[in-house]
C-alpha positions as CSV (number, residue, x, y, z in Angstrom):
1,X,-22.8,17.9,-192.0
2,X,-20.6,16.1,-194.5
3,X,-21.5,12.9,-196.3
4,X,-18.7,11.1,-194.5
5,X,-19.9,12.2,-191.1
6,X,-23.5,11.1,-191.9
7,X,-22.3,7.7,-193.0
8,X,-20.2,7.3,-189.8
9,X,-23.1,8.3,-187.6
10,X,-25.4,5.8,-189.5
11,X,-22.8,3.0,-189.0
12,X,-22.5,3.7,-185.3
13,X,-26.3,3.6,-184.9
14,X,-26.6,0.4,-186.9
15,X,-23.9,-1.4,-185.0
16,X,-25.2,-0.1,-181.6
17,X,-28.7,-1.4,-182.5
18,X,-27.3,-4.7,-183.7
19,X,-25.3,-5.1,-180.5
20,X,-28.4,-4.4,-178.4
21,X,-30.5,-6.9,-180.4
22,X,-27.8,-9.6,-180.1
23,X,-27.7,-9.2,-176.3
24,X,-31.5,-9.6,-176.1
25,X,-31.8,-12.2,-178.7
26,X,-34.1,-12.1,-181.7
27,X,-37.0,-13.3,-179.6
28,X,-38.3,-15.8,-182.1
29,X,-39.6,-18.2,-179.5
30,X,-43.2,-17.6,-180.5
31,X,-42.7,-19.3,-183.9
32,X,-42.5,-22.7,-182.1
33,X,-45.2,-24.5,-180.2
34,X,-44.5,-24.5,-176.5
35,X,-45.5,-26.8,-173.6
36,X,-45.2,-26.7,-169.8
37,X,-42.7,-29.2,-168.4
38,X,-41.9,-29.3,-164.6
39,X,-42.3,-25.6,-164.0
40,X,-40.7,-24.6,-167.2
41,X,-41.9,-23.5,-170.7
42,X,-40.3,-25.6,-173.4
43,X,-40.3,-25.9,-177.1
44,X,-42.7,-28.8,-177.9
45,X,-40.7,-30.6,-180.6
46,X,-38.0,-28.1,-181.7
47,X,-34.4,-29.0,-181.0
48,X,-31.2,-27.0,-181.1
49,X,-27.7,-28.5,-181.6
50,X,-24.2,-27.5,-180.6
51,X,-20.9,-29.0,-181.5
52,X,-17.2,-28.9,-180.9
53,X,-14.2,-30.5,-182.4
54,X,-10.4,-30.9,-181.8
55,X,-10.7,-30.3,-178.1
56,X,-7.9,-31.5,-175.7
57,X,-10.3,-33.6,-173.5
58,X,-13.8,-35.0,-173.5
59,X,-14.9,-32.6,-170.8
60,X,-13.6,-29.6,-172.7
61,X,-15.4,-30.9,-175.8
62,X,-18.7,-31.2,-173.9
63,X,-18.3,-27.7,-172.4
64,X,-17.6,-26.2,-175.8
65,X,-20.6,-27.9,-177.4
66,X,-22.9,-26.7,-174.6
67,X,-21.5,-23.2,-175.0
68,X,-22.3,-23.2,-178.7
69,X,-25.8,-24.5,-178.0
70,X,-26.4,-21.8,-175.4
71,X,-25.0,-19.0,-177.5
72,X,-27.1,-19.8,-180.5
73,X,-30.2,-20.5,-178.5
74,X,-29.9,-17.2,-176.6
75,X,-29.2,-15.3,-179.8
76,X,-32.4,-16.7,-181.4
77,X,-34.8,-16.6,-178.5
78,X,-33.2,-14.5,-175.7
79,X,-31.0,-15.2,-172.7
80,X,-33.8,-16.8,-170.7
81,X,-34.0,-19.7,-173.2
82,X,-30.3,-20.1,-173.6
83,X,-29.4,-22.1,-170.5
84,X,-28.6,-25.8,-171.2
85,X,-29.4,-26.7,-167.6
86,X,-33.1,-25.8,-168.2
87,X,-33.3,-27.7,-171.5
88,X,-35.2,-30.9,-172.0
89,X,-34.7,-34.1,-174.1
90,X,-30.9,-33.6,-173.9
91,X,-28.5,-35.8,-175.9
92,X,-24.7,-35.7,-175.8
93,X,-22.5,-37.8,-178.2
94,X,-18.7,-37.6,-178.0
95,X,-15.9,-39.3,-179.8
96,X,-12.2,-39.0,-179.8
97,X,-9.0,-40.2,-178.3
98,X,-5.8,-38.8,-176.8
99,X,-6.1,-35.0,-177.2
100,X,-8.6,-34.6,-180.0
101,X,-12.3,-34.9,-178.8
102,X,-15.5,-33.8,-180.5
103,X,-19.0,-33.6,-179.1
104,X,-22.5,-33.0,-180.4
105,X,-25.3,-31.9,-178.0
106,X,-29.0,-31.6,-178.8
107,X,-31.9,-30.4,-176.6
108,X,-35.2,-28.7,-176.6
109,X,-34.9,-25.1,-175.3
110,X,-36.8,-24.3,-172.1
111,X,-37.1,-21.2,-169.9
112,X,-38.1,-20.8,-166.3
113,X,-41.4,-19.0,-166.0
């Protein structure tokens, strides 16, 4: 096997493993204290944020900020934590006018049992 072929195989394995890990999340939820809240398991006092900017409407800005929150939370803890609907202590702040809106969301990640 040539050196070039070995490097190519190593790169494919590395990327494939990274893709699989990204889909499952890093599963770091155990580093934060957790509590039960209305049938869910939630981070006790750890919040995540998501933001958007320069969106054409307030609704679009909210949707984008929530998407950012969900993507990062799912990446860090796994898909079961990355659903904004399950989150607690939610906050949403938006500003803008005409066709340039920005939003910031914050919430404690939760998962269904």
